[in-house]
KEVO-836485 format. One record per residue (C-alpha): residue in one letter; x, y, z. Coordinates in nm, 2 decimals, padded with zeros to 4 digits. Example, Ala and Ser with C-alpha at 12.3 -4.5 7.8 and 13.67 -1.06 7.14 Angstrom:
<atoms>
atom aa: a x: 01.23 y: -00.45 z: 00.78;
atom aa: s x: 01.37 y: -00.11 z: 00.71;
</atoms>
This chain:
<atoms>
atom aa: x x: 00.05 y: -00.01 z: -00.01;
atom aa: x x: 00.14 y: 00.35 z: -00.06;
atom aa: x x: 00.21 y: 00.58 z: 00.18;
atom aa: x x: -00.07 y: 00.87 z: 00.23;
atom aa: x x: 00.09 y: 01.20 z: 00.11;
atom aa: x x: -00.14 y: 01.45 z: 00.24;
atom aa: x x: 00.00 y: 01.77 z: 00.23;
atom aa: x x: -00.04 y: 02.05 z: 00.51;
atom aa: x x: -00.14 y: 01.85 z: 00.80;
atom aa: x x: -00.14 y: 02.04 z: 01.09;
atom aa: x x: -00.20 y: 01.75 z: 01.33;
atom aa: x x: 00.18 y: 01.64 z: 01.24;
atom aa: x x: 00.33 y: 01.98 z: 01.22;
atom aa: x x: 00.47 y: 01.97 z: 01.61;
atom aa: x x: 00.85 y: 01.89 z: 01.69;
atom aa: x x: 00.88 y: 01.48 z: 01.70;
atom aa: x x: 00.57 y: 01.45 z: 01.47;
atom aa: x x: 00.71 y: 01.62 z: 01.20;
atom aa: x x: 01.03 y: 01.35 z: 01.21;
atom aa: x x: 00.81 y: 01.08 z: 01.16;
atom aa: x x: 00.81 y: 01.01 z: 00.79;
atom aa: x x: 01.23 y: 01.03 z: 00.83;
atom aa: x x: 01.19 y: 00.81 z: 01.17;
atom aa: x x: 00.95 y: 00.53 z: 00.97;
atom aa: x x: 01.18 y: 00.56 z: 00.62;
atom aa: x x: 01.55 y: 00.53 z: 00.76;
atom aa: x x: 01.64 y: 00.27 z: 01.07;
atom aa: x x: 02.01 y: 00.46 z: 01.14;
atom aa: x x: 01.78 y: 00.79 z: 01.20;
atom aa: x x: 01.54 y: 00.61 z: 01.41;
atom aa: x x: 01.80 y: 00.35 z: 01.57;
atom aa: x x: 02.00 y: 00.69 z: 01.65;
atom aa: x x: 01.69 y: 00.89 z: 01.82;
atom aa: x x: 01.59 y: 00.59 z: 02.01;
atom aa: x x: 01.93 y: 00.53 z: 02.22;
atom aa: x x: 01.91 y: 00.70 z: 02.56;
atom aa: x x: 02.22 y: 00.66 z: 02.79;
atom aa: x x: 02.26 y: 00.82 z: 03.09;
atom aa: x x: 02.60 y: 00.69 z: 03.12;
atom aa: x x: 02.81 y: 00.98 z: 02.96;
atom aa: x x: 02.65 y: 01.21 z: 03.23;
atom aa: x x: 02.76 y: 00.97 z: 03.45;
atom aa: x x: 03.11 y: 01.02 z: 03.35;
atom aa: x x: 03.14 y: 01.37 z: 03.33;
atom aa: x x: 02.96 y: 01.41 z: 03.62;
atom aa: x x: 03.11 y: 01.17 z: 03.87;
atom aa: x x: 03.34 y: 01.33 z: 04.04;
atom aa: x x: 03.44 y: 01.13 z: 04.29;
atom aa: x x: 03.31 y: 00.77 z: 04.48;
atom aa: x x: 03.03 y: 00.90 z: 04.60;
atom aa: x x: 02.87 y: 01.11 z: 04.29;
atom aa: x x: 02.95 y: 00.78 z: 04.08;
atom aa: x x: 02.72 y: 00.58 z: 04.34;
atom aa: x x: 02.42 y: 00.80 z: 04.32;
atom aa: x x: 02.52 y: 00.82 z: 03.93;
atom aa: x x: 02.50 y: 00.43 z: 03.92;
atom aa: x x: 02.13 y: 00.39 z: 03.93;
atom aa: x x: 02.03 y: 00.60 z: 03.65;
atom aa: x x: 02.15 y: 00.29 z: 03.44;
atom aa: x x: 01.77 y: 00.17 z: 03.45;
atom aa: x x: 01.73 y: 00.45 z: 03.23;
atom aa: x x: 01.97 y: 00.33 z: 02.93;
atom aa: x x: 01.78 y: 00.22 z: 02.61;
atom aa: x x: 01.92 y: 00.01 z: 02.35;
atom aa: x x: 01.76 y: -00.01 z: 02.06;
atom aa: x x: 01.79 y: -00.41 z: 01.95;
atom aa: x x: 01.61 y: -00.49 z: 01.63;
atom aa: x x: 01.28 y: -00.65 z: 01.78;
atom aa: x x: 01.28 y: -00.31 z: 01.96;
atom aa: x x: 01.35 y: -00.09 z: 01.63;
atom aa: x x: 01.08 y: -00.29 z: 01.43;
atom aa: x x: 00.83 y: -00.19 z: 01.71;
atom aa: x x: 00.90 y: 00.12 z: 01.73;
atom aa: x x: 00.88 y: 00.17 z: 01.33;
atom aa: x x: 00.53 y: -00.04 z: 01.30;
atom aa: x x: 00.41 y: 00.19 z: 01.61;
atom aa: x x: 00.50 y: 00.56 z: 01.46;
atom aa: x x: 00.41 y: 00.43 z: 01.12;
atom aa: x x: 00.03 y: 00.34 z: 01.23;
atom aa: x x: 00.04 y: 00.67 z: 01.43;
atom aa: x x: 00.15 y: 00.88 z: 01.12;
atom aa: x x: -00.11 y: 00.65 z: 00.88;
atom aa: x x: -00.38 y: 00.73 z: 01.13;
atom aa: x x: -00.30 y: 01.09 z: 01.18;
atom aa: x x: -00.30 y: 01.15 z: 00.83;
atom aa: x x: -00.64 y: 00.98 z: 00.74;
atom aa: x x: -00.77 y: 01.21 z: 01.01;
atom aa: x x: -00.63 y: 01.55 z: 00.86;
atom aa: x x: -00.83 y: 01.81 z: 00.95;
atom aa: x x: -00.82 y: 02.01 z: 00.67;
atom aa: x x: -00.99 y: 01.73 z: 00.43;
atom aa: x x: -01.41 y: 01.82 z: 00.44;
atom aa: x x: -01.48 y: 01.45 z: 00.44;
atom aa: x x: -01.32 y: 01.40 z: 00.73;
atom aa: x x: -01.45 y: 01.71 z: 00.88;
atom aa: x x: -01.80 y: 01.63 z: 00.83;
atom aa: x x: -01.75 y: 01.27 z: 00.90;
atom aa: x x: -01.63 y: 01.37 z: 01.26;
atom aa: x x: -01.90 y: 01.61 z: 01.32;
atom aa: x x: -02.16 y: 01.38 z: 01.23;
atom aa: x x: -02.03 y: 01.15 z: 01.50;
atom aa: x x: -02.19 y: 01.35 z: 01.77;
atom aa: x x: -02.53 y: 01.21 z: 01.67;
atom aa: x x: -02.39 y: 00.91 z: 01.82;
atom aa: x x: -02.37 y: 00.99 z: 02.18;
atom aa: x x: -02.64 y: 00.81 z: 02.44;
atom aa: x x: -02.63 y: 00.50 z: 02.21;
atom aa: x x: -02.53 y: 00.21 z: 02.24;
atom aa: x x: -02.17 y: 00.03 z: 02.10;
atom aa: x x: -02.36 y: -00.21 z: 01.90;
atom aa: x x: -02.59 y: 00.05 z: 01.76;
atom aa: x x: -02.30 y: 00.20 z: 01.59;
atom aa: x x: -02.27 y: 00.17 z: 01.23;
atom aa: x x: -01.92 y: 00.00 z: 01.10;
atom aa: x x: -01.71 y: 00.27 z: 00.93;
atom aa: x x: -01.50 y: 00.16 z: 00.60;
atom aa: x x: -01.14 y: 00.22 z: 00.70;
atom aa: x x: -00.97 y: 00.10 z: 01.01;
atom aa: x x: -00.66 y: 00.24 z: 01.19;
atom aa: x x: -00.39 y: -00.04 z: 01.29;
atom aa: x x: -00.33 y: -00.24 z: 01.61;
atom aa: x x: -00.06 y: -00.38 z: 01.75;
atom aa: x x: -00.01 y: -00.65 z: 01.98;
atom aa: x x: 00.33 y: -00.64 z: 02.23;
atom aa: x x: 00.33 y: -00.97 z: 02.42;
atom aa: x x: 00.65 y: -01.09 z: 02.67;
atom aa: x x: 00.76 y: -01.20 z: 02.98;
atom aa: x x: 00.84 y: -00.97 z: 03.25;
atom aa: x x: 01.11 y: -00.78 z: 03.23;
atom aa: x x: 01.19 y: -00.84 z: 02.90;
atom aa: x x: 01.13 y: -00.47 z: 02.80;
atom aa: x x: 00.76 y: -00.44 z: 02.69;
atom aa: x x: 00.72 y: -00.14 z: 02.85;
atom aa: x x: 01.05 y: 00.01 z: 02.83;
atom aa: x x: 01.00 y: 00.02 z: 02.48;
atom aa: x x: 00.66 y: 00.14 z: 02.45;
atom aa: x x: 00.75 y: 00.45 z: 02.70;
atom aa: x x: 01.10 y: 00.51 z: 02.44;
atom aa: x x: 00.89 y: 00.53 z: 02.13;
atom aa: x x: 00.65 y: 00.74 z: 02.31;
atom aa: x x: 00.88 y: 00.99 z: 02.43;
atom aa: x x: 01.02 y: 01.08 z: 02.11;
atom aa: x x: 00.66 y: 01.25 z: 02.08;
atom aa: x x: 00.49 y: 01.54 z: 02.23;
atom aa: x x: 00.16 y: 01.42 z: 02.40;
atom aa: x x: -00.03 y: 01.70 z: 02.39;
atom aa: x x: -00.01 y: 01.96 z: 02.08;
atom aa: x x: -00.23 y: 02.30 z: 02.11;
atom aa: x x: -00.38 y: 02.45 z: 01.83;
atom aa: x x: -00.53 y: 02.82 z: 01.81;
atom aa: x x: -00.85 y: 02.91 z: 01.63;
atom aa: x x: -00.76 y: 02.84 z: 01.25;
atom aa: x x: -01.08 y: 02.88 z: 00.98;
atom aa: x x: -00.93 y: 02.64 z: 00.74;
atom aa: x x: -01.06 y: 02.35 z: 00.93;
atom aa: x x: -01.37 y: 02.47 z: 01.14;
atom aa: x x: -01.16 y: 02.43 z: 01.46;
atom aa: x x: -01.18 y: 02.74 z: 01.76;
atom aa: x x: -00.96 y: 02.58 z: 01.94;
atom aa: x x: -00.83 y: 02.21 z: 01.98;
atom aa: x x: -00.58 y: 02.06 z: 02.23;
atom aa: x x: -00.48 y: 01.73 z: 02.04;
atom aa: x x: -00.39 y: 01.42 z: 02.27;
atom aa: x x: -00.11 y: 01.28 z: 02.07;
atom aa: x x: -00.08 y: 00.95 z: 02.21;
atom aa: x x: -00.27 y: 00.81 z: 02.54;
atom aa: x x: -00.11 y: 00.53 z: 02.75;
atom aa: x x: -00.39 y: 00.36 z: 03.01;
atom aa: x x: -00.33 y: 00.05 z: 03.28;
atom aa: x x: -00.57 y: -00.20 z: 03.28;
atom aa: x x: -00.83 y: -00.13 z: 03.61;
atom aa: x x: -00.74 y: -00.34 z: 03.88;
atom aa: x x: -01.10 y: -00.45 z: 03.93;
atom aa: x x: -01.05 y: -00.63 z: 03.55;
atom aa: x x: -01.42 y: -00.44 z: 03.43;
atom aa: x x: -01.47 y: -00.27 z: 03.15;
atom aa: x x: -01.59 y: 00.03 z: 03.30;
atom aa: x x: -01.29 y: 00.02 z: 03.53;
atom aa: x x: -01.10 y: 00.07 z: 03.19;
atom aa: x x: -01.35 y: 00.30 z: 03.05;
atom aa: x x: -01.29 y: 00.51 z: 03.41;
atom aa: x x: -00.90 y: 00.47 z: 03.34;
atom aa: x x: -00.92 y: 00.63 z: 03.03;
atom aa: x x: -01.11 y: 00.91 z: 03.12;
atom aa: x x: -00.87 y: 01.00 z: 03.45;
atom aa: x x: -00.59 y: 00.97 z: 03.21;
atom aa: x x: -00.74 y: 01.23 z: 02.98;
atom aa: x x: -00.84 y: 01.46 z: 03.28;
atom aa: x x: -00.49 y: 01.45 z: 03.36;
atom aa: x x: -00.32 y: 01.52 z: 03.05;
atom aa: x x: -00.58 y: 01.78 z: 02.92;
atom aa: x x: -00.71 y: 01.93 z: 03.24;
atom aa: x x: -01.03 y: 01.80 z: 03.14;
atom aa: x x: -01.30 y: 01.67 z: 03.40;
atom aa: x x: -01.44 y: 01.40 z: 03.15;
atom aa: x x: -01.47 y: 01.15 z: 03.40;
atom aa: x x: -01.70 y: 01.32 z: 03.67;
atom aa: x x: -01.93 y: 01.46 z: 03.38;
atom aa: x x: -01.98 y: 01.11 z: 03.18;
atom aa: x x: -01.93 y: 00.86 z: 03.44;
atom aa: x x: -02.18 y: 00.84 z: 03.68;
atom aa: x x: -02.31 y: 00.52 z: 03.89;
atom aa: x x: -02.59 y: 00.48 z: 03.67;
atom aa: x x: -02.40 y: 00.50 z: 03.31;
atom aa: x x: -02.46 y: 00.24 z: 03.12;
atom aa: x x: -02.15 y: 00.07 z: 03.00;
atom aa: x x: -02.23 y: 00.05 z: 02.63;
atom aa: x x: -02.29 y: 00.40 z: 02.65;
atom aa: x x: -01.96 y: 00.52 z: 02.84;
atom aa: x x: -01.77 y: 00.30 z: 02.55;
atom aa: x x: -01.95 y: 00.51 z: 02.29;
atom aa: x x: -01.87 y: 00.88 z: 02.46;
atom aa: x x: -01.48 y: 00.75 z: 02.53;
atom aa: x x: -01.45 y: 00.66 z: 02.18;
atom aa: x x: -01.58 y: 01.00 z: 02.09;
atom aa: x x: -01.40 y: 01.15 z: 02.28;
atom aa: x x: -01.08 y: 01.02 z: 02.22;
atom aa: x x: -01.20 y: 01.09 z: 01.82;
atom aa: x x: -01.27 y: 01.46 z: 01.91;
atom aa: x x: -00.91 y: 01.54 z: 02.06;
atom aa: x x: -00.74 y: 01.35 z: 01.74;
atom aa: x x: -00.62 y: 01.08 z: 01.98;
atom aa: x x: -00.28 y: 00.95 z: 01.78;
atom aa: x x: -00.26 y: 00.62 z: 01.99;
atom aa: x x: -00.43 y: 00.41 z: 02.23;
atom aa: x x: -00.17 y: 00.21 z: 02.44;
atom aa: x x: -00.35 y: -00.06 z: 02.71;
atom aa: x x: -00.09 y: -00.18 z: 02.88;
atom aa: x x: -00.01 y: -00.45 z: 03.13;
atom aa: x x: -00.30 y: -00.68 z: 03.03;
atom aa: x x: -00.31 y: -00.97 z: 03.28;
atom aa: x x: -00.45 y: -01.34 z: 03.21;
atom aa: x x: -00.74 y: -01.25 z: 03.42;
atom aa: x x: -00.82 y: -00.91 z: 03.26;
atom aa: x x: -00.92 y: -01.03 z: 02.90;
atom aa: x x: -00.97 y: -01.38 z: 02.95;
atom aa: x x: -01.27 y: -01.30 z: 03.25;
atom aa: x x: -01.60 y: -01.30 z: 03.13;
atom aa: x x: -01.62 y: -00.91 z: 03.19;
atom aa: x x: -01.36 y: -00.89 z: 02.86;
atom aa: x x: -01.56 y: -01.10 z: 02.66;
atom aa: x x: -01.70 y: -01.04 z: 02.30;
atom aa: x x: -01.86 y: -00.69 z: 02.36;
atom aa: x x: -01.54 y: -00.57 z: 02.56;
atom aa: x x: -01.30 y: -00.69 z: 02.25;
atom aa: x x: -01.54 y: -00.56 z: 02.07;
atom aa: x x: -01.47 y: -00.20 z: 02.19;
atom aa: x x: -01.11 y: -00.23 z: 02.05;
atom aa: x x: -01.22 y: -00.30 z: 01.70;
atom aa: x x: -01.46 y: 00.03 z: 01.72;
atom aa: x x: -01.16 y: 00.26 z: 01.84;
atom aa: x x: -01.02 y: 00.10 z: 01.52;
atom aa: x x: -01.27 y: 00.19 z: 01.30;
atom aa: x x: -01.28 y: 00.53 z: 01.45;
atom aa: x x: -00.95 y: 00.54 z: 01.30;
atom aa: x x: -00.74 y: 00.56 z: 01.65;
atom aa: x x: -00.45 y: 00.26 z: 01.67;
atom aa: x x: -00.44 y: 00.02 z: 01.94;
atom aa: x x: -00.17 y: -00.08 z: 02.08;
atom aa: x x: -00.19 y: -00.37 z: 02.33;
atom aa: x x: 00.10 y: -00.48 z: 02.57;
atom aa: x x: 00.10 y: -00.74 z: 02.83;
atom aa: x x: 00.17 y: -01.12 z: 02.93;
atom aa: x x: 00.15 y: -01.38 z: 02.68;
atom aa: x x: -00.12 y: -01.56 z: 02.89;
atom aa: x x: -00.33 y: -01.27 z: 02.86;
atom aa: x x: -00.42 y: -01.27 z: 02.48;
atom aa: x x: -00.59 y: -01.64 z: 02.42;
atom aa: x x: -00.93 y: -01.47 z: 02.36;
atom aa: x x: -00.78 y: -01.23 z: 02.14;
atom aa: x x: -00.58 y: -01.48 z: 01.94;
atom aa: x x: -00.91 y: -01.71 z: 01.90;
atom aa: x x: -01.12 y: -01.40 z: 01.76;
atom aa: x x: -01.04 y: -01.44 z: 01.39;
atom aa: x x: -01.17 y: -01.04 z: 01.27;
atom aa: x x: -00.98 y: -00.91 z: 01.63;
atom aa: x x: -00.65 y: -01.08 z: 01.55;
atom aa: x x: -00.68 y: -01.03 z: 01.16;
atom aa: x x: -00.68 y: -00.65 z: 01.30;
atom aa: x x: -00.40 y: -00.65 z: 01.58;
atom aa: x x: -00.16 y: -00.87 z: 01.32;
atom aa: x x: -00.19 y: -00.61 z: 01.05;
atom aa: x x: 00.02 y: -00.39 z: 01.24;
atom aa: x x: 00.18 y: -00.64 z: 01.40;
atom aa: x x: 00.19 y: -00.91 z: 01.67;
atom aa: x x: 00.50 y: -00.94 z: 01.86;
atom aa: x x: 00.60 y: -01.21 z: 02.07;
atom aa: x x: 00.93 y: -01.13 z: 02.29;
atom aa: x x: 01.14 y: -01.43 z: 02.46;
atom aa: x x: 01.44 y: -01.40 z: 02.61;
atom aa: x x: 01.77 y: -01.51 z: 02.40;
atom aa: x x: 01.82 y: -01.87 z: 02.31;
atom aa: x x: 02.15 y: -01.89 z: 02.55;
atom aa: x x: 02.47 y: -01.71 z: 02.63;
atom aa: x x: 02.67 y: -01.73 z: 02.27;
atom aa: x x: 02.37 y: -01.58 z: 02.10;
atom aa: x x: 02.48 y: -01.27 z: 01.88;
atom aa: x x: 02.23 y: -01.02 z: 02.11;
atom aa: x x: 02.35 y: -01.12 z: 02.43;
atom aa: x x: 02.68 y: -01.12 z: 02.35;
atom aa: x x: 02.68 y: -00.80 z: 02.16;
atom aa: x x: 02.46 y: -00.58 z: 02.28;
atom aa: x x: 02.36 y: -00.65 z: 02.66;
atom aa: x x: 02.67 y: -00.81 z: 02.77;
atom aa: x x: 02.89 y: -00.56 z: 02.54;
atom aa: x x: 02.65 y: -00.24 z: 02.64;
atom aa: x x: 02.46 y: -00.28 z: 02.91;
atom aa: x x: 02.65 y: -00.54 z: 03.13;
atom aa: x x: 03.02 y: -00.40 z: 03.05;
atom aa: x x: 02.93 y: -00.02 z: 03.18;
atom aa: x x: 03.19 y: 00.12 z: 03.30;
atom aa: x x: 03.19 y: 00.31 z: 03.66;
atom aa: x x: 03.53 y: 00.55 z: 03.72;
atom aa: x x: 03.76 y: 00.35 z: 03.89;
atom aa: x x: 03.60 y: 00.05 z: 03.88;
atom aa: x x: 03.67 y: -00.20 z: 03.58;
atom aa: x x: 03.55 y: -00.60 z: 03.55;
atom aa: x x: 03.84 y: -00.82 z: 03.60;
atom aa: x x: 03.96 y: -01.16 z: 03.43;
atom aa: x x: 03.71 y: -01.40 z: 03.46;
atom aa: x x: 03.81 y: -01.68 z: 03.71;
atom aa: x x: 03.58 y: -02.04 z: 03.79;
atom aa: x x: 03.32 y: -01.95 z: 04.05;
atom aa: x x: 03.31 y: -02.23 z: 04.30;
atom aa: x x: 02.95 y: -02.24 z: 04.38;
atom aa: x x: 02.89 y: -02.25 z: 03.99;
atom aa: x x: 03.21 y: -02.48 z: 03.85;
atom aa: x x: 03.04 y: -02.54 z: 03.52;
atom aa: x x: 03.06 y: -02.22 z: 03.43;
atom aa: x x: 03.31 y: -02.10 z: 03.19;
atom aa: x x: 03.29 y: -01.72 z: 03.07;
atom aa: x x: 03.12 y: -01.37 z: 03.18;
atom aa: x x: 02.88 y: -01.44 z: 02.92;
atom aa: x x: 02.78 y: -01.77 z: 03.07;
atom aa: x x: 02.80 y: -01.61 z: 03.43;
atom aa: x x: 02.58 y: -01.33 z: 03.39;
atom aa: x x: 02.30 y: -01.54 z: 03.21;
atom aa: x x: 02.26 y: -01.78 z: 03.46;
atom aa: x x: 02.19 y: -01.52 z: 03.72;
atom aa: x x: 01.98 y: -01.33 z: 03.53;
atom aa: x x: 01.77 y: -01.57 z: 03.29;
atom aa: x x: 01.89 y: -01.42 z: 03.02;
atom aa: x x: 01.63 y: -01.15 z: 03.12;
atom aa: x x: 01.72 y: -00.79 z: 03.03;
atom aa: x x: 01.55 y: -00.61 z: 03.36;
atom aa: x x: 01.75 y: -00.89 z: 03.55;
atom aa: x x: 02.09 y: -00.79 z: 03.40;
atom aa: x x: 02.02 y: -00.46 z: 03.47;
atom aa: x x: 01.94 y: -00.49 z: 03.83;
atom aa: x x: 02.25 y: -00.75 z: 03.91;
atom aa: x x: 02.45 y: -00.49 z: 03.72;
atom aa: x x: 02.38 y: -00.20 z: 03.93;
atom aa: x x: 02.37 y: -00.41 z: 04.24;
atom aa: x x: 02.74 y: -00.49 z: 04.18;
atom aa: x x: 02.82 y: -00.17 z: 04.08;
atom aa: x x: 02.69 y: 00.02 z: 04.41;
atom aa: x x: 02.86 y: -00.25 z: 04.61;
atom aa: x x: 03.19 y: -00.23 z: 04.47;
atom aa: x x: 03.19 y: 00.16 z: 04.49;
atom aa: x x: 03.09 y: 00.15 z: 04.91;
atom aa: x x: 03.38 y: -00.13 z: 04.95;
atom aa: x x: 03.59 y: 00.02 z: 04.79;
atom aa: x x: 03.66 y: -00.24 z: 04.51;
atom aa: x x: 03.85 y: -00.13 z: 04.17;
atom aa: x x: 03.78 y: -00.48 z: 04.01;
atom aa: x x: 03.50 y: -00.64 z: 04.00;
atom aa: x x: 03.55 y: -01.01 z: 03.99;
atom aa: x x: 03.31 y: -01.29 z: 03.94;
atom aa: x x: 03.34 y: -01.43 z: 04.29;
atom aa: x x: 03.24 y: -01.07 z: 04.40;
atom aa: x x: 02.95 y: -01.08 z: 04.14;
atom aa: x x: 02.81 y: -01.41 z: 04.26;
atom aa: x x: 02.84 y: -01.25 z: 04.66;
atom aa: x x: 02.66 y: -00.94 z: 04.57;
atom aa: x x: 02.38 y: -01.23 z: 04.38;
atom aa: x x: 02.36 y: -01.43 z: 04.66;
atom aa: x x: 02.28 y: -01.21 z: 04.90;
atom aa: x x: 02.07 y: -00.93 z: 04.71;
atom aa: x x: 01.73 y: -00.91 z: 04.85;
atom aa: x x: 01.64 y: -00.78 z: 04.52;
atom aa: x x: 01.73 y: -01.16 z: 04.43;
atom aa: x x: 01.53 y: -01.36 z: 04.74;
atom aa: x x: 01.24 y: -01.46 z: 04.52;
atom aa: x x: 01.33 y: -01.53 z: 04.17;
atom aa: x x: 01.67 y: -01.73 z: 04.23;
atom aa: x x: 01.51 y: -02.04 z: 04.15;
atom aa: x x: 01.29 y: -01.88 z: 03.84;
atom aa: x x: 01.61 y: -01.71 z: 03.67;
atom aa: x x: 01.79 y: -02.01 z: 03.72;
atom aa: x x: 01.51 y: -02.24 z: 03.53;
atom aa: x x: 01.48 y: -02.01 z: 03.28;
atom aa: x x: 01.86 y: -01.98 z: 03.19;
atom aa: x x: 01.87 y: -02.36 z: 03.18;
atom aa: x x: 01.56 y: -02.39 z: 03.00;
atom aa: x x: 01.40 y: -02.62 z: 03.28;
atom aa: x x: 01.05 y: -02.67 z: 03.20;
atom aa: x x: 00.91 y: -02.89 z: 03.47;
atom aa: x x: 01.07 y: -02.60 z: 03.74;
atom aa: x x: 00.86 y: -02.32 z: 03.53;
atom aa: x x: 00.54 y: -02.50 z: 03.59;
atom aa: x x: 00.55 y: -02.38 z: 03.94;
atom aa: x x: 00.50 y: -02.01 z: 03.78;
atom aa: x x: 00.11 y: -01.99 z: 03.65;
atom aa: x x: 00.20 y: -01.64 z: 03.50;
atom aa: x x: 00.49 y: -01.82 z: 03.28;
atom aa: x x: 00.37 y: -01.87 z: 02.96;
atom aa: x x: 00.52 y: -02.24 z: 02.94;
atom aa: x x: 00.39 y: -02.40 z: 02.68;
atom aa: x x: 00.47 y: -02.14 z: 02.43;
atom aa: x x: 00.82 y: -02.12 z: 02.60;
atom aa: x x: 00.88 y: -02.51 z: 02.52;
atom aa: x x: 00.79 y: -02.45 z: 02.19;
atom aa: x x: 01.02 y: -02.14 z: 02.14;
atom aa: x x: 01.33 y: -02.34 z: 02.28;
atom aa: x x: 01.27 y: -02.69 z: 02.08;
atom aa: x x: 01.24 y: -02.51 z: 01.76;
atom aa: x x: 01.59 y: -02.32 z: 01.80;
atom aa: x x: 01.69 y: -02.68 z: 01.92;
atom aa: x x: 01.58 y: -02.82 z: 01.58;
atom aa: x x: 01.78 y: -02.56 z: 01.37;
atom aa: x x: 02.06 y: -02.62 z: 01.52;
atom aa: x x: 02.10 y: -02.43 z: 01.85;
atom aa: x x: 02.36 y: -02.59 z: 02.09;
atom aa: x x: 02.29 y: -02.71 z: 02.43;
atom aa: x x: 02.41 y: -02.57 z: 02.76;
atom aa: x x: 02.69 y: -02.85 z: 02.80;
atom aa: x x: 02.81 y: -02.80 z: 02.43;
atom aa: x x: 02.74 y: -02.38 z: 02.52;
atom aa: x x: 03.00 y: -02.42 z: 02.82;
atom aa: x x: 03.29 y: -02.61 z: 02.65;
atom aa: x x: 03.28 y: -02.38 z: 02.35;
atom aa: x x: 03.29 y: -02.05 z: 02.56;
atom aa: x x: 03.52 y: -02.14 z: 02.86;
atom aa: x x: 03.81 y: -02.07 z: 02.62;
atom aa: x x: 03.76 y: -01.77 z: 02.48;
atom aa: x x: 03.54 y: -01.55 z: 02.78;
atom aa: x x: 03.82 y: -01.59 z: 03.01;
atom aa: x x: 03.92 y: -01.24 z: 03.00;
atom aa: x x: 03.69 y: -00.96 z: 03.11;
atom aa: x x: 03.35 y: -00.89 z: 02.86;
atom aa: x x: 03.55 y: -00.74 z: 02.56;
atom aa: x x: 03.53 y: -00.39 z: 02.44;
atom aa: x x: 03.58 y: -00.44 z: 02.01;
atom aa: x x: 03.87 y: -00.21 z: 01.87;
atom aa: x x: 03.66 y: -00.11 z: 01.61;
atom aa: x x: 03.44 y: 00.08 z: 01.87;
atom aa: x x: 03.72 y: 00.26 z: 02.06;
atom aa: x x: 03.80 y: 00.39 z: 01.74;
atom aa: x x: 03.45 y: 00.56 z: 01.69;
atom aa: x x: 03.43 y: 00.85 z: 01.89;
atom aa: x x: 03.02 y: 00.86 z: 01.85;
atom aa: x x: 02.87 y: 00.65 z: 02.10;
atom aa: x x: 02.54 y: 00.63 z: 01.88;
atom aa: x x: 02.69 y: 00.53 z: 01.57;
atom aa: x x: 02.90 y: 00.24 z: 01.73;
atom aa: x x: 02.57 y: 00.12 z: 01.86;
atom aa: x x: 02.45 y: 00.16 z: 01.46;
atom aa: x x: 02.73 y: -00.06 z: 01.37;
atom aa: x x: 02.67 y: -00.33 z: 01.65;
atom aa: x x: 02.33 y: -00.30 z: 01.57;
atom aa: x x: 02.37 y: -00.34 z: 01.22;
atom aa: x x: 02.63 y: -00.65 z: 01.25;
atom aa: x x: 02.39 y: -00.83 z: 01.54;
atom aa: x x: 02.07 y: -00.80 z: 01.28;
atom aa: x x: 02.26 y: -00.97 z: 00.97;
atom aa: x x: 02.35 y: -01.21 z: 01.17;
atom aa: x x: 02.00 y: -01.30 z: 01.27;
atom aa: x x: 01.89 y: -01.26 z: 00.92;
atom aa: x x: 02.14 y: -01.56 z: 00.85;
atom aa: x x: 02.02 y: -01.76 z: 01.10;
atom aa: x x: 01.66 y: -01.71 z: 01.01;
atom aa: x x: 01.74 y: -01.78 z: 00.63;
atom aa: x x: 01.87 y: -02.12 z: 00.78;
atom aa: x x: 01.59 y: -02.16 z: 00.96;
atom aa: x x: 01.36 y: -02.12 z: 00.70;
atom aa: x x: 01.59 y: -02.37 z: 00.49;
atom aa: x x: 01.53 y: -02.61 z: 00.73;
atom aa: x x: 01.20 y: -02.61 z: 00.80;
atom aa: x x: 01.15 y: -02.62 z: 00.43;
atom aa: x x: 01.36 y: -02.94 z: 00.35;
atom aa: x x: 01.62 y: -02.78 z: 00.18;
</atoms>
């Protein structure tokens, strides 16, 4: 489908929105825009170990645009761009359709007419800690949330507060009305309105409130609605049955892209609803899983090289030595993998704790035994050690103890990997023991390039090429080639 080209669209004029075309057509520009690092400020600002200790916790703000993060970002921005293009207020047909929608207020959702076009829907599912929300927040952070437009006779508005995006949590009570009230509450918070008190009363019918919420989002030209942390009990409960999913379709049908983010177990109803699944698949159904193992390109070249190897003034990683408690571990990549289960959030958490302890204790060289001690003593890992170990070793039996994990999906994911030639944990140990005896390496090429963003682009480009080569090999195997 050709990219819509609607000139002079006021909804795309603000800073950030005016960059959409460049970002969705140029991955390098998008990658550079997404990359966020507090490390430069930490190195410049940490004059002593006390300053460094306070700055270490900013590591949580680091955003590394992995290949899957770039793909999600591109799809999200493209959906928003296309949605705003299709609702150009200088288009008379668009204005007439929006003005006529006032006649729908008070009706039930099922009584509304269906428009011929839909906006794009996106589903992002994954285990907790893999960065679903981190990616979404970073993408939304590229954009303004509200843009004020003054009176303009060319599009018939006295004034408009454009709501570029709205991110809403699922309600704690798992009810449709709870979600609708959350949407109104967030709109009030962002726009300075009082929609919730105006439109949500004790006797308000849910069906009518759905229409009101869709109307208000459309009136403010909402560019994207993000529903976050959809847990299994939300979308699979009776309250979130056919009528609730129909609400998502209605929002899409009013021209507003919808992104739903959450645990894979939350999406069974969506998967088995043909029309809903089709609409959300159009923008992408992204399933995030941990990396296959400590020898994967993403793990070694991104999470270890760019996250774990974060430097702090006066502190450096030592050459790897075997850990007494884990004699089968042969290198830094494997050690961090075993302790964190390959979960980026846990990698960041462990690195922060290790650096913090090193600064507090006056340690200048971080050894493997030091890392193990901090991990073993840390209260942050008290309730997750067994779970992370089971993820690291692909122990399905132990993982079945955790009802929030999509164990069957993980089993299939790991089995497919083994079928396309992935090496098992034992073989990884043998092959990595020789090459990982040194501290986490810093590529000489990266040292020679002073621009951190450019170094990241180079690294991610190489990781992407390796990923494509592996996928090509998988396709040949699947086809019997």
